[in-house]
C-alpha positions in Angstrom: 11.6 5.0 -17.9 8.5 3.3 -16.8 5.0 4.8 -16.8 2.3 3.5 -14.4 -1.2 4.3 -15.4 -3.9 4.1 -12.7 -6.5 2.8 -15.2 -4.4 -0.3 -15.9 -5.0 -1.3 -12.2 -8.6 -0.3 -11.8 -10.1 -3.6 -13.1 -7.5 -6.0 -11.9 -9.2 -9.1 -10.4 -7.9 -10.4 -7.1 -6.6 -14.0 -7.5 -7.1 -14.4 -3.7 -10.7 -13.3 -3.1 -11.3 -12.0 0.4 -7.6 -11.6 1.1 -5.2 -8.6 0.6 -3.3 -8.9 -2.7 -0.1 -7.2 -3.8 1.7 -7.5 -7.1 5.2 -6.2 -7.8 5.1 -3.5 -10.5 8.7 -2.3 -9.9 10.4 -5.4 -8.7 13.0 -5.3 -5.9 15.4 -7.2 -8.2 15.8 -5.6 -11.6 16.3 -2.2 -13.0 15.8 -0.3 -9.8 18.1 -0.9 -6.8 16.8 2.0 -4.6 13.1 1.9 -5.1 10.4 -0.8 -5.4 6.7 -0.6 -6.2 3.6 -2.7 -5.8 -0.1 -2.6 -6.8 -2.2 -3.3 -3.8 -5.8 -4.4 -3.4 -7.4 -4.3 0.0 -10.6 -6.3 0.0 -13.8 -5.0 1.8 -13.7 -5.2 5.6 -10.0 -6.3 5.7 -6.9 -4.5 6.9 -3.1 -4.3 6.8 -1.9 -4.9 10.3 -0.6 -2.2 12.6 3.1 -1.9 11.9 6.1 0.3 11.1 9.1 0.1 8.9 12.6 0.6 10.4 14.1 2.5 7.4 11.5 2.5 4.6 9.9 5.6 3.1 6.6 4.9 1.3 4.4 6.9 -1.1 0.9 5.5 -1.6 -1.2 6.7 -4.5 -4.9 5.7 -4.2 -6.3 4.5 -7.5 -9.8 3.5 -6.4 -12.1 3.1 -3.4 -11.9 4.4 0.1 -10.1 3.3 3.2 -8.9 4.6 6.6 -5.2 5.0 7.4 -4.6 4.9 11.2 -1.4 6.6 12.2 -0.4 6.6 15.9 -4.1 6.1 16.8 -5.5 9.0 14.6 -7.8 8.1 11.7 -7.3 9.7 8.2 -9.8 9.0 5.5 -8.3 8.0 2.1 -10.1 8.3 -1.3 -9.2 8.0 -5.0 -6.4 10.3 -6.1 -5.1 10.9 -2.5 -1.3 10.5 -2.1 0.1 9.5 1.3 3.7 9.7 2.5 4.8 7.4 5.4 8.3 8.0 6.9 10.3 5.3 8.7 9.3 4.6 12.3 5.7 5.8 11.9 3.2 3.3 13.3 0.3 2.8 10.9 -2.3 0.5 9.4 -4.8 0.6 6.6 -8.4 -0.5 7.2 -11.1 -0.9 4.5 -14.5 -0.5 6.3 -16.4 -0.3 3.0 -18.1 -2.9 0.8 -15.8 -2.2 -2.2 -12.1 -3.0 -2.8 -9.5 -0.3 -2.1 -6.8 -0.1 -4.8 -3.4 1.7 -4.6 0.1 1.9 -5.9 2.9 2.0 -3.4 6.5 3.0 -4.0 9.0 2.5 -1.3 12.7 2.7 -0.5 14.8 0.3 1.6 14.4 -3.1 0.0 16.0 -4.9 3.0 14.0 -7.9 4.2 12.9 -7.7 7.8 12.1 -3.9 7.6 8.3 -4.6 8.4 7.7 -4.7 12.2 4.2 -5.6 13.3 3.0 -3.8 16.5 0.9 -5.9 18.8 
């Protein structure tokens, strides 16, 4: 068993200021062979590029801040405590339009390299 406490991630400092930062919290290699997880920090006025995953299912749990998830051209506001499910093939991006960092935990299936496909 592993417990993930949101408060453990609220004050994490970004070792790459101004850039998106992720840290494995449930490594792809190790005790879990079907599920992985990361802590993510999206700096103010930055974004995750528009993309989709071929086979990955993702659950994102917002632990702090606000952002906008864009799915197939529609905008969805995200705030602390929101939970987002993203199925395979759904084109999406995350955009932080605010002056504060956006923090989240993401758990996902399909650990195959090359599953991330950027949409131009």
